[in-house]
N, C-alpha and C positions, 0 to 999 in steps of 0.2 A: 338652596342647593338640593340636588336630588339625593335620596338616601343611599342609593348604591354608588355614589361617586366618592372617592377617597383620594386624599392628597398623597404624593410621593413622600414617604418618611424613611429615615435611615434605620437600618436593623443594628442590633447590638454587635460591637466588634471586640468584645472581651476575649483575650487569648489570641487575637490576630495582630500581624504588624502590617498596617496599610502601606502599600508602596507608593512612594512619590513618582508620578509618571517620569520615565527617563528621557521622554521626548517632548517637544512642544505640543500644544493643543493643535488638532487638525484645523484646516481652513477649508471653506467652500467656495468653488469657483464655477462659473458657467462656461463650458466648453463646448466646441463642436466634437461629437463622438468620432469623427473620422480623424481627429488630431491625437487619439489615443493610440498606445502601442501595447503589445503583449509580449513578454519575454518568454520563450520556450523553455529556459532553464528550469522553470518552476511552474509554469502554466501548461495545461493540457492542450492538446488540439481539440477543435470542435468535432465531436462524435456524431454519428446519426440521431442518437437520442439528443444531443445538445442542439442540433439544427431544427429538430422538431420544437424543442423548447423555445428556441429563438422565434419561431414562426408563430408560435402561440402568444408570445409577449407582443409581437408585431401586430397581430389581429385583436388583441385585447389591450393595447397600450392605454393606461390610464395613470395620470399622475398621482391618483391616491394610492395605487398598488406600487408605485416607484420607489425603488431603493438605490439610492446614489452609489455607483460604483467608488471602490476606494483605490486611489492612485498614488503614486510617488513621483517626484522629479528625478530624473536621471540623465546622465550625459550619454549621447551617442553619436559618434563621427563629429565631435565638436559642436554639437547642438544639444540644448536642453529640451527634453521630451517629457511627456507624462505617460509612465507605464500604469497599466491596470493591475493592481494586486487581487482584487476581487470584484467580480461584476463584470466580466467580459461578455457573458451572454446579454446582459442588459444593454451594454454599450453596442454591441452588434446590432441588436434589435432597433435601438434608437437610431443608429447610423442607416439602418434599412428603411426606416419609416420617413417617408416624404413629408410628413406634418411636423416632424422634429428637426430643428437645425441645431439646438444647443440643449445640453443637460447639465444638470448640477453634479459636480463630483466632489468627493471629500479628499482632500490631499493630506497625507501623513508623512512624517520625516522617516525616510528610509533610503540613503542614498546609493548604497552599494547593493549588488545583486544578493550578496548574502543577507543583508537586512531585510531586502524585499521578500526574500524567499521565506525568512523567518516569520515575516508579517503575514504571508500567504498562510503559512501553517496555522498561525494564531487565528486566522479568520475562519479556516475550514476544518480544524481538528475535530470538531463535534458536528459537522455537516454531514448527513447521510449521502448527498449527491457527490461527494469527493471521496474517491476510493483510497484504500490503504497504498496502492500503488502510486497514485499521484502524490500523496503526501509523503511517501518515501523519496521519490525524485526531488521533491521541494526540499526535504531535509537533506538530501546530498548536495544540492545547491546552496544550502544554508551552512554547509561544512559541518553537520551534525556528527559527532564521533560515532554513535551508535549505527547511524545509517551507513557511515563509512566502513565500519567494522563488518556489518552484514554483507555489504557489496565485496569486501575483501575475502571474507569467509567463502562466499559463494563462488568468486572467481578462482580461488585456490582449489575448490572442489570440483571446478569444471561445470558450473552451473550458472546459467545466465538469468537474471532477474529482468523480467519484461516490464516495459513501461506502461503497457495498456494490455487489457485482456484480448484485444484484438491482433496482437503482434506475434502470435504463434506462428512459426515456420514449420511446414511439414507436420510431422507427427508431435512436434513440440519436445523433442529429445534433448535432454539437458537443460530444459527451460522451466521456469517456476513463476507462479504469481503469489505463493504462499508465504507472504511477507510476515503476518502475524506468528504463524508457526515457527519460522526461521528465527524471528526475533526471540520468542519464548524459549526456543531450543538453546541459542547463544547465551540467554540469561541463565538458564539452568545448568548447562554443561560447559560453558566456556567456548571460545573460538576454536581451540584445537579439536576437541572431541565433536563439536558440531560440525566442523569441516569433514572429520572422518565419517560422521553420520551420512552427510550429504554425498560423499565420494561413493558410498556404497551403491546409491540409486543412479549417481552419474554413470559409474562404471558398468552398470546393467543397461545403459542406453535407455533408461526409462523417461518418459516425459509425456505430458508435462508433470513434473513432481508435484504431488499433492499433499495437503496437510496430513491426512491418514497414513500415507506412504512414510513420511517422515517420523511421524509418532510411532508407527510399527518398527522401523529400523531402530529408532532411539531405545524402544523397549529391549529389543534383542541384543544390543550391544551393552546395554547398561544394568539390566535387570539380573540379579544373582541366579535366578532360575534358568537363565538362558546364555548369558554372556561367556562363561567359562566353557561351554559346550561347541561353540562356533567361533569361527573367526569372520572378519569382514569379508574375506575372499569367498568363504563358504556361503555367506549370505547372498553376495552378489551372483554367484552361480545358481543358487536356488531361485533367485528372482527371474534371472534368464531363463532357466528351465521351465518355470511355470508361466512366464509371460502373463497374459490377461486372464487366464483361467484362474489364477490365485484370487482374484477379487471376486470371481463368481463364487468360488468355494468360501471365501471369507464371508460373504452376504449370507450364505446358507448357515454357516457356523454361528455367525452373530445372532441370527434369528432363532436358532435352536438352542443355543446355550445363554441367550440374553446378556451379551457382553458387547461393548463398543465395537464398531466395525474395525478400527484401526488396530485394536488388540487381536481381534480375529484374523485380521491379515498378517499381522505378526506371527501368530501361531501357525498359520498355514504355511508361510514361508519356513518357520523353524522346523515343522515336520519334514519338509523336503530336505533341509540341511542334515538332519538326524538320518534320514533314510539314505541319503548319499554317503555320510560318514560311516554308517554300519556296513555298507556295500565295501567300502574301501578296506575296513578292518577284516572283513571275511576273506577278501582277496589277499590280503597280506598273511 
């Protein structure tokens, strides 16, 4: 045996509680890739980048590089079908290659759409090619409470969470893809205050709503240095008055004072609020 060859050996599991698999062991079957289906409830549509990936797989198809798609049986219109939970690009490439008539697939137990969506999340949580937007949509399909709360908060704030980065309409007003920032916001501030923070930007007809904008509004409505001196309405008016010049000013302020851009943006908006309020007091 070569010196650099080593056997698979277990690691220590002290302090762990190993889980007994809740479902049966997967099985492998040979299937025609055109007999497989994709559920849009949790699977993304093929993008231009995905199409290029499929073409590369077709041109370089090699069983040595092949990773079997993960599938699950499901009922559709009275028929039993196989849904692809992970590996639709591979399946499409195989279906497009005239030299391939069958491929092996791994079939797991996940009968309901919710179970399948959860399986999709499990397969793709740590994969760079799958975006937070896609995982969020899958979490919604899986009836995940956190994902449902996020959607409810955004809906009540008048903000639409997009399914893809290519789905912006017009200027992207009241739209966002800042899933991670909104998740963190809800976790820190709770649904009610998170909604109020998002409403400030939505009422200003800003779009798309970005993570720095959300963090800047959160700063101004929660930090003791600022929150008692302005109202959400003040802040909305300031954002409207400054429009896109605020971000240019904030970039300069951030570079000059060595602070994060989102904080500089908040300070820029706050200065406009204070100026407007000072004028009101003088008039009174």
